[in-house]
C-alpha positions as CSV (number, residue, x, y, z in Angstrom):
1,M,-45.3,19.1,4.2
2,K,-49.0,19.3,3.2
3,I,-50.5,22.8,3.7
4,A,-53.9,24.2,3.6
5,Y,-54.5,27.8,3.0
6,V,-57.9,29.2,4.2
7,F,-58.8,32.7,3.3
8,F,-61.1,34.7,5.8
9,N,-63.1,37.8,5.0
10,G,-60.6,40.2,6.5
11,E,-57.7,42.0,5.0
12,L,-54.7,40.8,3.3
13,L,-52.5,43.2,5.3
14,G,-49.6,43.2,2.9
15,S,-48.8,43.3,-0.8
16,S,-50.3,40.9,-3.1
17,E,-46.9,40.0,-4.3
18,Y,-46.0,38.7,-0.8
19,Y,-48.9,36.3,-0.8
20,I,-48.4,35.2,-4.4
21,N,-44.7,34.5,-3.6
22,L,-45.7,32.6,-0.5
23,L,-48.2,30.3,-2.4
24,K,-45.5,29.7,-5.1
25,Q,-42.8,28.8,-2.6
26,E,-44.9,26.8,-0.2
27,P,-47.7,25.5,-2.4
28,G,-50.9,24.1,-0.9
29,D,-54.7,23.8,-1.3
30,L,-56.7,26.9,-1.2
31,Y,-60.1,27.1,0.7
32,C,-62.3,30.2,1.4
33,A,-64.7,31.2,4.1
34,D,-67.3,33.2,2.2
35,G,-65.8,36.6,1.3
36,G,-62.3,35.2,1.5
37,A,-62.9,34.3,-2.1
38,N,-62.6,38.1,-2.9
39,L,-59.0,37.9,-1.6
40,V,-58.2,34.9,-3.6
41,K,-59.5,36.6,-6.8
42,K,-57.1,39.5,-6.1
43,L,-54.3,37.1,-6.3
44,N,-55.6,35.6,-9.5
45,M,-55.8,32.2,-8.0
46,T,-58.6,29.6,-7.8
47,P,-59.8,28.0,-4.5
48,K,-60.6,24.4,-4.1
49,E,-63.7,25.1,-2.0
50,I,-65.8,28.0,-0.7
51,W,-68.0,27.5,2.3
52,G,-70.3,30.0,4.0
53,D,-73.7,31.8,3.7
54,L,-72.1,33.6,0.7
55,D,-73.3,37.1,1.6
56,S,-69.8,38.6,1.4
57,V,-68.4,37.1,-1.6
58,A,-69.0,39.1,-5.0
59,S,-71.7,37.3,-7.1
60,D,-69.6,37.6,-10.2
61,I,-66.5,36.1,-8.5
62,L,-68.7,33.2,-7.1
63,E,-70.1,32.5,-10.6
64,E,-66.6,32.5,-12.1
65,Y,-65.3,30.1,-9.5
66,A,-68.4,27.8,-10.0
67,K,-67.8,27.6,-13.7
68,S,-64.1,26.8,-13.0
69,G,-64.9,23.7,-10.9
70,T,-64.6,25.1,-7.4
71,I,-66.8,23.3,-4.8
72,I,-69.2,25.8,-3.3
73,K,-71.2,25.0,-0.2
74,K,-73.9,27.4,1.0
75,F,-75.2,27.5,4.5
76,P,-77.9,29.4,6.4
77,K,-77.1,32.8,7.6
78,D,-78.3,31.9,11.0
79,K,-76.1,29.1,12.3
80,D,-74.0,28.1,15.2
81,Y,-70.6,28.8,13.8
82,T,-69.0,31.5,11.7
83,D,-68.1,30.8,8.2
84,G,-64.4,30.5,9.3
85,E,-65.0,28.0,11.9
86,L,-67.3,26.1,9.7
87,I,-64.7,25.6,7.0
88,L,-61.9,25.1,9.5
89,K,-63.8,22.1,10.9
90,H,-63.9,20.6,7.5
91,V,-60.2,21.2,6.6
92,S,-58.9,20.1,10.0
93,A,-60.5,16.7,9.5
94,M,-58.2,16.1,6.6
95,D,-54.4,15.2,6.8
96,Y,-52.9,18.7,6.5
97,D,-49.6,19.2,8.4
98,K,-50.2,23.0,8.5
99,I,-53.3,25.1,8.1
100,I,-52.6,28.8,7.4
101,I,-55.3,31.5,7.8
102,I,-55.0,34.5,5.4
103,G,-57.3,37.5,5.9
104,G,-58.1,36.6,9.5
105,L,-56.9,39.9,10.8
106,G,-58.0,43.4,9.9
107,G,-61.7,44.3,9.5
108,R,-64.2,44.3,12.3
109,R,-62.5,43.9,15.8
110,D,-65.1,41.2,17.0
111,H,-64.3,39.1,14.0
112,E,-60.5,39.6,14.4
113,L,-60.6,38.5,18.2
114,S,-62.8,35.5,17.4
115,N,-60.4,34.4,14.7
116,I,-57.4,34.7,17.1
117,N,-59.3,32.5,19.6
118,L,-59.6,29.8,16.9
119,L,-55.9,29.1,17.4
120,F,-56.9,27.2,20.5
121,L,-59.7,25.2,18.9
122,F,-57.7,23.7,16.0
123,K,-54.2,22.1,15.8
124,N,-51.5,23.2,13.5
125,L,-53.2,26.5,12.9
126,Y,-51.5,29.8,12.1
127,L,-52.7,33.3,11.4
128,I,-50.3,35.3,9.0
129,T,-49.8,38.6,7.5
130,E,-46.9,40.0,5.5
131,T,-45.3,41.2,8.8
132,E,-46.2,38.6,11.4
133,E,-47.1,35.0,12.2
134,M,-49.4,34.1,15.0
135,F,-49.9,30.7,16.6
136,S,-50.9,28.9,19.8
137,I,-48.3,27.0,21.9
138,E,-49.4,23.7,23.4
139,K,-47.1,23.3,26.5
140,K,-43.9,22.9,24.4
141,I,-42.4,24.2,21.2
142,T,-39.1,24.6,19.4
143,L,-39.0,27.6,17.3
144,N,-36.5,27.1,14.4
145,N,-34.5,29.5,12.2
146,V,-35.6,32.5,14.3
147,K,-32.3,34.0,15.3
148,G,-32.6,37.9,15.3
149,K,-36.4,37.8,15.1
150,T,-38.7,39.7,17.5
151,I,-41.0,37.3,19.2
152,S,-43.8,38.2,21.8
153,F,-45.7,35.7,23.9
154,I,-49.3,36.7,25.1
155,P,-51.2,34.8,27.8
156,F,-54.8,33.9,26.9
157,S,-55.6,32.5,30.4
158,E,-55.5,34.1,33.9
159,K,-52.1,32.5,34.4
160,V,-49.5,30.7,32.4
161,L,-47.7,28.5,34.9
162,G,-44.0,27.4,34.7
163,L,-43.1,29.5,31.6
164,T,-39.5,28.9,30.5
165,L,-38.0,30.6,27.5
166,I,-34.4,29.3,26.2
167,G,-32.4,30.9,23.5
168,F,-33.9,34.5,24.0
169,K,-32.3,37.7,24.9
170,F,-34.6,37.9,28.0
171,P,-34.9,34.2,29.2
172,L,-37.3,32.9,31.8
173,N,-37.1,29.9,34.1
174,N,-40.4,28.5,35.6
175,Y,-42.0,31.9,35.4
176,T,-45.7,32.6,36.2
177,L,-47.1,34.8,33.5
178,I,-50.1,36.8,34.5
179,Q,-52.8,37.8,32.1
180,G,-52.4,41.4,31.1
181,S,-48.6,41.4,31.8
182,S,-46.4,42.8,29.1
183,I,-43.1,41.2,30.3
184,C,-43.0,38.8,27.3
185,M,-43.6,41.5,24.6
186,S,-40.9,42.1,22.1
187,N,-38.3,39.4,23.1
188,V,-35.5,38.7,20.7
189,A,-34.2,35.2,19.7
190,I,-30.5,35.0,20.0
191,E,-30.2,31.4,19.0
192,N,-31.2,30.0,15.8
193,D,-33.5,27.4,17.6
194,C,-35.4,28.6,20.7
195,Q,-37.4,26.5,23.2
196,V,-40.7,27.6,24.8
197,E,-42.3,25.4,27.4
198,Y,-44.9,25.8,30.1
199,K,-46.9,23.7,32.5
200,D,-50.5,25.1,32.4
201,G,-52.5,27.9,30.7
202,K,-52.9,29.2,27.2
203,L,-50.3,31.0,25.3
204,I,-50.0,32.7,21.9
205,G,-46.7,33.5,20.2
206,I,-46.2,36.2,17.5
207,I,-43.1,36.2,15.3
208,V,-42.5,39.6,13.6
209,K,-41.0,38.7,10.2
């Protein structure tokens, strides 16, 4: 599996050791949205590319990465996209099977909510921290190796129609999930592989690790 890790200018939300081990166990290419380079530096790693208006990354870190061969692309501060969306447009055009955002949560709340909504704009995109994994569900998905894990489903549209959950402690069959409802919070997988399916709407899944 070809993986891209994209570091945003949020918080690591967990120990450096967790992220270092993750990148060793599941290696991939590292990209940074501006200040995400500060987080990569904390992990003593070198990104492939840094994109943004470069107002958040420390100047000494930027200089060090430039000398090491990192591709750095600077954009105007006034632009139509956040630094994160800008680099995701670039990365998503390549043949990655999975794009993982690190540092997309924490920090300013408006940035955090904007980053969560990116899950609906790009395919195979995941927001992770040491304790959780967040992703959008496009009508149907099988969650593998999840037995015993707590999994929540949150509607991001007025309604999620025809929601069916199989393999969970609290199953659903053709259920209409209303935005704001908490009925799908903290469900538990009782099977190793669980199915989620719905007919229309927008739905996010969150797996507690």
